Backbone bond lengths (Angstrom), bond angles and torsions (degrees), N, CA, C in turn:
res aa  C-N    CA-C-N  psi(-1)  N-CA   C-N-CA  omega(-1)  CA-C   N-CA-C  phi
1 M - - - 1.496 - - 1.539 104.36 -
2 A 1.221 116.75 144.25 1.528 126.52 -179.22 1.408 113.22 -66.19
3 A 1.361 124.26 154.30 1.402 126.04 177.80 1.566 109.79 -63.46
4 K 1.272 119.68 144.77 1.444 121.89 173.68 1.552 110.87 -91.35
5 K 1.318 110.49 139.84 1.448 117.48 176.16 1.536 113.13 -130.98
6 K 1.218 119.90 139.77 1.438 118.78 176.37 1.484 112.01 -81.11
7 L 1.297 118.64 138.03 1.467 125.77 179.45 1.482 114.48 -144.20
8 T 1.258 119.87 135.00 1.355 121.89 174.10 1.493 113.90 -94.58
9 L 1.325 118.48 126.00 1.429 124.14 179.34 1.506 110.94 -116.50
10 Y 1.346 121.70 152.60 1.391 123.05 177.19 1.492 110.32 -117.85
11 F 1.325 115.95 130.36 1.481 122.10 176.33 1.287 111.70 -122.23
12 P 1.404 121.59 151.60 1.526 123.89 166.73 1.574 106.30 -56.73
13 E 1.320 111.49 146.75 1.514 116.34 -172.42 1.550 108.55 -63.97
14 E 1.245 122.39 -36.92 1.494 123.86 -177.80 1.596 104.71 -65.36
15 M 1.306 118.13 -43.94 1.450 115.79 -178.20 1.470 111.48 -66.67
16 L 1.289 118.97 -40.92 1.487 123.47 178.12 1.590 109.58 -55.60
17 E 1.304 114.72 -46.84 1.433 124.30 -176.95 1.481 109.82 -59.21
18 E 1.362 114.80 -46.21 1.458 120.85 -179.63 1.526 111.54 -61.26
19 T 1.430 114.52 -42.89 1.324 124.32 -174.92 1.594 107.03 -67.29
20 K 1.330 118.44 -41.52 1.509 121.19 177.39 1.466 108.59 -62.91
21 L 1.394 117.96 -40.61 1.508 117.36 -178.41 1.482 109.36 -61.66
22 E 1.433 118.10 -46.56 1.344 122.61 -179.89 1.470 114.71 -61.33
23 A 1.349 118.50 -39.23 1.474 119.50 175.95 1.485 110.42 -65.29
24 A 1.255 122.81 -39.38 1.459 130.72 175.55 1.658 107.59 -57.14
25 R 1.366 108.62 -53.99 1.504 109.03 -175.87 1.543 115.18 -62.08
26 Q 1.340 112.36 -31.95 1.555 115.96 177.82 1.440 111.53 -94.89
27 D 1.387 120.84 5.75 1.485 127.69 177.71 1.613 104.93 49.85
28 R 1.410 117.11 52.85 1.436 124.58 -176.99 1.582 102.07 -128.00
29 S 1.359 115.18 165.44 1.446 119.83 173.93 1.558 107.10 -81.72
30 L 1.394 112.04 158.26 1.477 118.65 168.87 1.531 110.28 -52.45
31 S 1.397 118.81 -46.06 1.415 117.86 178.87 1.434 113.68 -55.62
32 W 1.279 119.75 -45.21 1.541 122.32 -178.39 1.497 109.86 -62.67
33 I 1.397 120.93 -37.70 1.366 124.95 -178.28 1.528 111.65 -61.28
34 I 1.444 112.91 -50.41 1.355 123.81 177.94 1.505 118.19 -59.84
35 Q 1.329 111.52 -49.45 1.506 119.86 173.06 1.479 113.55 -54.77
36 T 1.432 116.52 -48.64 1.500 118.27 177.37 1.341 113.48 -61.07
37 A 1.438 122.44 -46.46 1.374 122.18 -176.69 1.540 108.45 -62.66
38 W 1.306 122.36 -39.27 1.419 118.77 176.28 1.540 115.76 -61.42
39 R 1.366 111.81 -39.06 1.515 116.57 179.63 1.566 109.90 -66.48
40 L 1.199 116.21 -35.87 1.444 122.27 -179.78 1.581 113.35 -74.44
41 S 1.387 115.70 -28.56 1.427 118.76 -175.12 1.508 113.80 -105.69
42 R 1.286 119.66 -10.41 1.515 117.65 -168.94 1.507 115.32 -64.76
43 D 1.369 120.34 -28.45 1.433 122.28 179.29 1.647 106.09 -67.85
44 Q 1.324 113.33 -38.58 1.432 115.76 -176.38 1.590 107.43 -72.25
45 M 1.302 119.01 -36.54 1.433 121.76 -174.25 1.573 107.82 -70.83
46 K 1.351 117.77 -25.38 1.363 120.78 178.12 1.611 112.22 -66.43
47 R 1.223 113.09 -27.13 1.528 118.29 177.66 1.458 113.71 -71.93
48 Y 1.291 120.37 -12.28 1.494 125.78 178.24 1.505 109.48 -71.71
49 P 1.229 125.15 136.81 1.482 120.18 175.07 1.556 109.38 -71.50
50 S 1.357 118.71 154.27 1.451 122.21 178.99 1.569 106.15 -84.50
51 V 1.253 113.02 169.22 1.450 121.78 -177.44 1.602 105.65 -64.73
52 N 1.257 116.87 -40.80 1.443 123.47 177.10 1.552 112.68 -59.12
53 E 1.235 115.56 -45.13 1.474 122.22 170.62 1.477 119.46 -53.76
54 L 1.338 109.71 -45.94 1.398 123.38 171.56 1.407 115.70 -56.22
55 L 1.357 116.14 -50.44 1.494 126.17 -176.54 1.543 107.67 -69.85
56 G 1.213 118.09 -44.48 1.492 125.06 170.39 1.447 115.71 -47.32
57 E 1.313 116.23 -46.29 1.476 121.34 -178.15 1.511 110.30 -71.56
58 E 1.456 114.29 -31.91 1.482 113.29 -178.48 1.593 105.97 -73.85
59 E 1.304 119.78 -39.64 1.455 122.49 178.61 1.468 113.20 -59.40
60 D 1.264 117.52 -42.77 1.483 124.55 176.49 1.528 110.21 -61.75
61 A 1.272 117.83 -39.25 1.439 121.79 -176.71 1.611 108.47 -73.47
62 Q 1.247 114.10 -35.50 1.503 114.01 178.19 1.555 112.65 -73.99
63 Q 1.373 117.90 -31.26 1.350 117.20 178.33 1.616 115.18 -72.90
64 V 1.323 113.14 -25.52 1.502 120.38 178.54 1.461 105.61 -80.41
65 G 1.315 127.22 -35.52 1.528 129.15 -170.65 1.443 101.94 -87.40
């Protein structure tokens, strides 16, 4: 198992409340819910372009035009 680190994350209040409700529904910790959500969504997140990729595309378009 990987080493555990303490980290502070900030969520919009509505999102945090939804996450707390889901954690209670599943009788799981908030940490477990967030970690599982990340594991389930990370492949999809990798399909999104990075900010650098978006900026590079804009710069290329300006040079052409």
